[in-house]
N, C-alpha and C positions, 0 to 999 in steps of 0.2 A: 200691186204697186207698179204694174207694167207701164202705166202712163206717167209715172213720176220722173221728171227731168231734174236731176240734182244740180245745184250751183256749187262751184268750187272756187278756190282762190284765183285761178287763172281767169275764169269768167268775170269775177268781181273786179280784178285788177284792170281789166279792159274797160270797165265802167267807171273806174275811179278817176277823178281829176285831182291829182296830188299837188299841193302847194306847200312851199317852204314855210315852216313855222306852224303848220296846222296838222291836226290828226283827224281823219275822217272815220265815220261810223263803220264803213265797210272794211277798214283796216283791222277791226277788232272783233267782228262777228265770227261765229263758228260755222262749220260746214260738215256735211256727211261725205264720206268717201265711197260709200256703196249703198245700193238699195236693198241689199240682203240684210236680214236681221235688224231692221230699222228699230223695232221696239227695244231690243237689248241695247243697241248703240245709244239711242235717245235716253234710256233709263240711266245709263252710266255717265252721261255727259252732265257737266255742271252748268246747265242752262235752264232758264225758266220759260222763255218764249220761243216759239217756232213759227217763223214767217213763211208763208207760201202763197203762190198765185193761182187764180182760177180764171185763166184767159178764155172765156167763152161768152157767146151772145145768144146761145140757143134758147135758153129759158125766156129771155126777153122777147125774142122773135115769136115764140110759142104763145106768148101773152099779148100778141099784136102790138108790142112796143117797138121803140126805135133801137135798132141794133148798134153795137159799138162797145159794149162793156168788156169785150175781149182785149181791148187796148190798155186798160188801166194798169195791169200788173207791170208791164214793161216800162211804162212812163213813171210809175211810182218807185220801182226798185232803183232806177238810176238816181233819182233825187234822194231817196232814203240813204243809199250807200255813201252819198257825198255830203250828208249832214255832218256837222261838226261833232266829234266825240269829245265830250267835256264833262264837267261835274254834273251837268243837267242831263246829258245823253250818254249813258254808259252802255256800250254794246257788248260787254263781256258776258252778259247773261242771255244773249240773243243768238239763235241759230237761224241762218237764212237757208231754208231747205231747198227751194227751187219752185217749180210749178207743175201742175198736172197738164199734160199735153193733150189738148182737145182739138188739135189741128185737123184730124180726120172728121170729127163732128162739124167743125167749122166749114170744111170743104163740102160736106153733105148739105149743110145749111145754105150755102151759096147757090145751090140749085133749086131751092124751094121758094115759093111765093106765098105771101100772107093772105092773098085773096082766094086761095084754094084750100078748102076745108081738109082735103086729104093731105096736103102739105103741112098744115098745122098739126094734124094727127101724127104725122111722121116726126115732126119736131118735138112733140110731146113725148114720144117714145124715146127719142134721143136724150131728152132731159132725164128720163127714168134711168137710162144707162149711166149718165153723168153722175146721178145721185149715188150710185153704187161705189164709184171711185172716191167721191168726197167722203162718204160715210167711212169707208175703209181707212183712209188716211187720217181723218180726224179721230176716229176711235183709237187708232194706234198711238197718236200723239198724246191724247188725254190719258190713256191707259199707262203710258210711260211717265205720267206725273207732270207733263208740260202743258203750257197754255198755248193753243193754236191762235194765230193771227192770220186770217184769210183775206186776200185782197183781190178785187176784181170779179168779173162775171155778174150774172143777174141775181136777183133776190131768190130765185129758185134754190140757190145753194144754202139758204137758211135751213132747208129741210135736212141736208146732209150734215150741216154743222150741229143741228139739234140732235138728230138721230145718232150720229157718231159719238157725241159727248154723252148722251143718255146711255148708250150701250156700254161705254167705258165705265161709267159710274154705277151701272146696273140699276138705275131708277130714272123716272122721268125728270126732266129739268124744266126750268122756267126761262122766259126770254123777255127782254126789254128792247123795243124796236123804235128807233128814231126815224120816223117815216111819214110821208104825206098820205100813205095808203096802208090799209090793214094787211094786205097780201094774205087774206083769209078767205079767198074766193072758193067757189064750188070745187068739189073733187071730180074734175072733168078731164083728167089727164094732166100730167105734171107741166108746170110752167112757172114763171117768176111771180105770178099773182096768188099762188096757193101753197107756198112752202110751209107756212105756219099751220094752215088748216089741215094739210096732210099729216104733219108731225103731231098735231093735236088728236086727229082721228085715230092715229096709230099708237097713241098713248106714249109718245116720246116727249111730248110737250105737255106740261101740266098747267102752269099759269102763264099768262101772256099779257103784256101791256104795250099798246100801240101809242107812242108819244108824238103828239103834234099832227094828228090827222087833219087833212084839208076837207072842210065841210062840203065843198063843191064836188069832191071826187070820192065820196063815201056814200054808198047806197043806204036807203031806208032799212032794207033787210039786214045789212051788216050792222048798222047802229042798234037795231032791235036784238040781233044775235048777241052782241056784246053786253047789252043792258040786261039780258035775261040769263046770263051765264056768269056765275061768281068767279070762274077761273079766267074770264076775259075782262079787260078794262082798258080805258083809253082816255085821252083828252084831245082837244083840237087846237090847232094853231091859232084859229080865229079867237077862241075863248081866252087864250093866253096873250097873244101879241096884238090883236086888233081891238077886241072889246074890253080887254083887261079885267075880265071876270075872275081869272085865276092868275096867281103869281108863279112865275117860272120855277123859283126855288121850292115853293110849297108843293108844286106838282112833281118835282123830282123826288121829294120826300114821300108823297102819296104813292107814287109808282114804286118806290123802294119797298114800301110796306107790302105791296102786292107781290113782288117777285123775289124778295131777298130772304125767304124762309127756306130756300134750298139753293143748290148750284144753279147758276143762270148764265145765259149768254148775252152779250151786248151786240146788237145789230145797228148799223148805221147805213141808211139808204141815202145816197147823195142826191136823190130826187128832192129831199126835204130841205136842202141847203140852197138858198137863193142864188140864181144865175149860174149854178154849177152845171156844166155840160153833162147830161145824163139821159137815160131812156125816156124820162118824162120831166124835162127841165122846167123849173118853175120861176116866174118873175116875181113871185111873192112867197116868201118862206123864211125860216130861221136863218140867221147869219152864220158864217163859219165860226165866229166866236161862240155863239150859243151852242153849236154842235160840239165844240171843244169843251165847253163848260159841262154839257151833258155827259160827255165821255169821262171827263175828270171825276165827276161825282160818282159814277158807277164803277169806275176803275179802282176807286178807294175801297170798295167792298170786298171782303175776303171771299165771298161766294162767287165772284166773277170768274168765269171759267173759259171763256173764249171771246175774241173780237172778230167781227165780220163786217168789212166795209165793201159795199157793192154799188152797182148800177151807174157809176160814173163812166163817161166817155172821154177818152184822152186822145183825141185826134188832132193832127196838124198843129196849128198855132196855139191851141188850148192845152196841148199835152203837158207842157211844163207846169202850167198853173194847176192842173188837176193833180199831177204828180206831187206838187208841193202841198196841196191841201190834204191829200191822203197821208203823206209823210208826217205832216203836223199831227194828224189824228193818231197815227201809229206811235209816234214818240210821246205824245200826251199819255196814251194808255200805259206804255212801258214805264215812263217816268213816275206816274202816279201809282200804278199797281205794284211796282217793285218796292215801294216804301211799305206797302201793306205786308208783302212777303218778308221783308227784312225784319219786321217786328216779331214774326213768328219763329 
């Protein structure tokens, strides 16, 4: 846990904009006071959700994508903490942990160029090191009986989310991924395009559903691979939203049947949301409302074991909007999932 930077009340107070007559989310979240004995401390706390940031762009760079995913955490946490705390948003079951500090890796990344194969190989080795820290943190959180909510970074971190959760449960898990891409590329060294394929090859991931693939950006080989493997399934954005061959709600139900037979993780890649600044921003894709409906549907399921929101770029004038979008997704998940836990 040497890379974990904890948030505390002092840090959060500096981010809060207090207004008379209002109560903010950040006024009621909980914190840890020490990085030692995190497992024991988490286990003893009366919280359900543990939010943390993954401010890195190494995985995206290593996949020849547009860097900037390292900015999402900072933009999001400011907005989230200033969300209203009310009957719809109750922060008492939420712990804001902090973030994993990848500043050294980011500094090394700044010296690399994507048109140099040796530099790409160096970046992929850095991703493998990042994996270890994500796995360690996630496995600790899940082992303590909590639900991790990871924000920022590239989709390379799906591997750490899946492996960490799988190790905690001591069995493979499933995954539902709202994404324009499968991220099931070749095992060629770690990057943002092969987090799921590595997790599957290493038997941490059992069943996987890619929801809303873009037909223009999915290869014939990948489509064949998915069609020939009962553990892999998908639908496409075009079949649902353009040709209307499939209905959104029915596809949610079909995907549920594929992944809800055991613990599963929810992945949301902001590349899939129309006009959202991201590593592969799209002018044609699902709306933010559809992304929120997707998340609401799966957050209701008792087997949902983590949430991972990635690939957004929150730079300059767009930072506030990106932070708002991700905050909506976080609060949607907590609001919906907490009802499921309250029943049990």
